[in-house]
C-alpha positions in Angstrom: 156.2 71.2 32.9 159.5 72.3 34.5 162.8 72.8 32.7 164.4 70.1 34.8 161.7 67.6 33.8 161.9 68.4 30.1 165.7 68.2 30.2 165.7 64.8 31.8 163.2 63.2 29.4 164.2 65.0 26.2 165.5 62.4 23.6 165.5 59.7 26.3 164.7 56.2 25.1 161.8 55.0 27.3 159.9 51.7 27.3 156.4 51.5 28.7 155.2 48.0 29.1 151.4 47.8 29.0 151.5 51.2 27.3 148.2 50.6 25.4 146.3 50.4 28.7 144.5 53.3 30.5 147.4 54.4 32.7 150.2 53.3 30.3 148.9 55.3 27.3 148.4 58.4 29.4 151.9 58.1 30.6 153.3 57.4 27.1 151.5 60.4 25.7 152.9 62.7 28.4 156.4 61.4 27.8 156.2 62.2 24.1 155.2 65.8 25.0 158.4 65.9 27.1 160.5 64.9 24.1 161.1 61.3 25.0 161.5 58.5 22.4 158.7 56.2 23.6 158.4 52.5 22.8 155.2 50.7 23.9 155.2 46.9 24.4 151.7 45.5 24.8 149.7 42.4 23.9 146.9 44.5 22.5 146.6 44.8 18.7 147.0 48.6 18.7 147.0 51.8 20.8 143.6 52.9 22.0 141.5 55.0 19.6 139.6 56.9 22.3 141.9 58.1 25.1 143.4 61.0 26.9 146.4 60.9 24.5 146.5 63.1 21.4 146.7 61.9 17.8 150.1 63.5 17.6 151.3 61.3 20.5 150.1 58.2 18.7 152.3 59.1 15.7 155.4 59.5 17.9 155.1 56.3 19.8 156.9 53.2 18.5 154.4 50.4 19.1 155.5 46.7 19.4 152.9 44.0 19.9 154.2 41.4 22.2 154.3 40.0 25.8 156.7 40.7 28.6 156.5 37.0 29.3 158.5 36.4 26.2 162.3 36.7 27.0 163.2 36.8 23.3 160.8 39.8 22.7 162.0 41.7 25.8 165.7 41.2 25.1 165.2 42.3 21.5 163.3 45.5 22.4 165.9 46.5 25.1 168.8 46.0 22.7 167.3 47.4 19.5 165.8 50.5 21.2 168.8 51.1 23.6 166.2 51.6 26.4 167.4 53.8 29.3 164.2 54.0 31.3 161.5 51.4 31.8 158.0 51.8 33.2 156.7 48.3 33.8 152.9 48.6 33.8 152.0 45.4 31.8 149.8 43.2 33.9 146.4 41.5 34.3 144.8 44.5 35.9 141.1 43.4 36.1 140.4 41.8 39.5 137.4 39.8 38.1 139.5 38.2 35.4 142.3 37.6 37.8 140.0 35.7 40.1 138.7 33.6 37.2 142.1 32.8 35.8 144.7 32.8 38.7 147.4 30.9 36.8 147.3 33.2 33.8 147.3 36.2 36.2 150.4 35.0 38.0 152.1 34.3 34.7 151.4 37.8 33.4 152.1 39.7 36.6 154.9 37.7 38.4 156.6 36.0 35.5 156.3 39.1 33.3 158.1 41.0 36.0 161.1 38.7 36.4 161.5 38.2 32.7 161.7 42.0 32.2 164.0 42.6 35.2 166.3 39.8 34.2 166.6 41.2 30.7 167.2 44.7 32.2 169.9 43.3 34.4 171.8 42.0 31.3 171.2 45.2 29.3 173.9 47.8 29.5 171.7 50.7 28.5 169.0 50.5 31.3 169.5 53.2 33.9 166.2 53.2 35.9 163.1 51.0 36.2 159.7 51.8 37.8 157.6 48.8 38.6 153.8 49.3 39.0 152.6 47.5 42.1 149.3 48.4 43.9 147.6 49.1 47.2 146.2 45.6 46.8 149.7 44.1 47.3 149.4 44.9 51.1 146.4 42.6 51.5 144.2 42.9 54.7 145.6 44.9 57.6 143.9 46.1 60.7 146.1 49.2 60.8 145.3 51.8 58.1 146.3 53.7 56.1 148.9 51.4 54.7 152.5 52.6 55.1 155.4 51.4 52.9 156.8 49.2 55.7 153.7 47.1 56.1 153.9 43.5 55.2 152.8 42.4 51.7 150.3 39.6 52.1 147.8 39.6 49.3 145.8 36.4 49.5 143.3 36.8 46.6 144.6 36.0 43.1 145.1 39.6 42.0 146.4 40.8 45.3 148.8 37.9 45.5 150.1 38.6 42.0 150.9 42.2 42.9 152.6 41.1 46.2 154.8 38.8 44.0 155.5 41.6 41.5 156.5 43.9 44.3 158.7 41.4 46.1 160.4 40.4 42.8 161.2 44.0 42.1 162.7 44.5 45.6 164.8 41.3 45.2 166.3 42.5 41.9 167.2 45.8 43.5 168.7 44.4 46.7 170.4 41.3 45.3 171.7 42.7 42.1 171.6 46.5 42.7 169.3 46.9 39.7 168.0 50.5 39.7 164.4 49.7 40.5 161.7 51.6 42.4 158.1 50.5 43.1 154.9 52.5 42.8 151.9 51.4 44.9 148.8 53.3 43.7 145.2 53.4 44.8 142.2 53.2 42.4 143.0 55.4 39.3 140.1 57.0 37.4 139.8 59.6 34.7 139.4 60.2 30.9 140.3 57.3 28.7 139.3 54.4 31.0 137.2 51.9 29.1 137.6 49.0 31.5 133.9 48.6 32.1 134.2 46.3 35.1 135.6 49.2 37.1 133.2 51.3 39.1 133.7 54.7 37.6 133.6 53.7 33.9 130.7 51.3 34.5 128.8 54.1 36.3 129.1 56.5 33.4 128.3 53.8 30.9 125.2 52.8 32.9 124.0 56.4 33.1 124.5 56.8 29.3 122.5 53.6 28.6 119.9 54.5 31.2 120.3 51.1 32.9 120.7 50.2 36.6 124.2 49.8 37.9 124.7 46.7 40.1 126.8 47.3 43.2 128.1 44.0 44.5 129.2 45.3 47.9 127.1 47.0 50.5 128.4 50.3 49.3 130.5 51.1 52.4 133.8 49.7 51.2 136.4 52.5 51.2 139.2 53.0 48.7 141.7 55.7 47.6 140.6 57.3 44.3 143.2 59.2 42.4 143.0 61.1 39.1 145.0 59.9 36.1 147.1 63.1 35.8 148.3 62.8 39.4 149.4 59.2 38.8 151.2 60.1 35.6 153.1 62.8 37.5 153.9 60.2 40.2 155.4 57.9 37.7 157.4 60.7 36.0 158.9 61.9 39.3 159.7 58.4 40.4 161.4 57.7 37.1 163.6 60.8 37.5 164.5 60.0 41.1 164.9 56.2 40.9 168.7 56.2 41.3 168.3 58.1 44.6 165.8 55.5 45.9 166.9 52.1 44.6 164.8 49.3 46.0 162.3 51.6 47.7 158.5 51.5 47.4 156.3 54.6 47.4 152.5 54.9 48.1 150.6 57.2 45.8 147.1 58.1 47.0 145.0 61.2 47.7 144.8 60.7 51.5 141.0 61.0 51.3 139.4 57.6 51.0 135.9 57.4 49.7 133.2 54.7 50.1 131.5 53.3 47.0 128.3 55.3 48.0 130.3 58.5 48.2 131.8 57.9 44.8 128.3 57.3 43.3 127.0 60.4 44.9 129.7 62.5 43.2 129.0 60.9 39.9 125.2 61.5 40.2 125.9 65.2 40.5 127.4 65.2 37.0 125.4 62.3 35.6 121.9 62.6 37.2 120.5 59.7 35.2 122.7 57.2 37.1 120.7 54.7 39.1 122.1 51.8 41.1 121.1 48.8 43.2 123.1 47.6 46.2 123.3 43.8 45.9 125.6 43.2 48.9 126.9 39.9 47.5 130.6 40.6 47.5 132.6 37.8 49.1 136.3 37.7 50.2 136.9 41.4 49.5 138.8 43.7 51.8 136.5 46.3 53.2 138.9 49.2 53.5 142.1 49.9 51.6 143.8 53.3 51.5 147.4 54.7 51.5 149.6 56.9 53.6 151.4 59.0 50.9 153.6 61.1 53.2 156.8 59.4 52.1 156.2 60.5 48.5 155.4 64.0 49.7 158.6 64.2 51.8 161.1 62.4 49.5 159.7 63.1 46.0 157.8 66.3 46.7 154.7 64.7 45.1 151.1 65.1 46.2 147.8 64.5 44.5 146.5 67.9 43.2 143.2 67.1 41.6 140.2 66.8 44.0 137.7 64.0 43.5 135.0 66.5 42.6 137.2 68.2 40.0 138.5 64.9 38.6 135.0 63.5 38.2 133.8 66.7 36.4 136.7 66.3 33.9 136.0 62.6 33.6 132.3 63.2 33.0 133.1 65.6 30.1 135.2 62.9 28.5 132.6 60.2 28.8 129.9 62.5 27.5 131.9 62.9 24.3 132.7 59.2 24.2 129.1 58.1 24.4 127.7 60.9 22.2 
């Protein structure tokens, strides 16, 4: 970690919404190592027990159980903690649940965003805000990879909720000059992910249980796959540079999209017991989604550094410990 990075974050009061989740807790743990005073706001009852973060990080994080959809809660946290930097990751992040509960998803993802940004607009202490969007916010496009100027037209419940989140963040930046930037990330994987409906965690769990993994698609759908450490670094650099890029969105991917079958092939090399069955029953899903990350490389000097092969090897080691 660089001197400039440590100097920026040292003693900085940071709020991570959704900080008990996979990405949020990895980010929160890294921030504590950089000397930040981290507050996590999450609806979960506690921070995760098994994760990439250390026990030392858990002790340093101020944990508040609550929802970003509660104006009273958000106002209180920003005021009491004198928050300077916000990473807004709180959301319904599981596509299957989003499809089953669209109204609840829009409330969590869209309403939660405007409640938070409105509170930040009225809080004197806030200096920068990073809002987590997604590659799913783009929706279906014939032209790939997605570039930041492409229209946001998510039509499925989860995709639409992220399009809304993204546009709300842009509106607050442009209409009210709120210091907001937007991170659009591909599929994140790595140690600490226990969302079993996702491909990588479910594959390792299936291998450990010696059961057949069901693949709903035909296996040819392609996505960006990016390691957790690379995404944490993306958030950190965007947080530092927000005031130079107010209202802008940045893609964060690895520029090497992989199909489901390619992902499974990599996993089988480190988990040979993995077996799977192609069901080919997926409906209304976008076949190919991947990002052009050249803007982040140019403006932020960021790029993904962990190869999928290397990332899966590290991930396998974590799941081996988790399931042992």
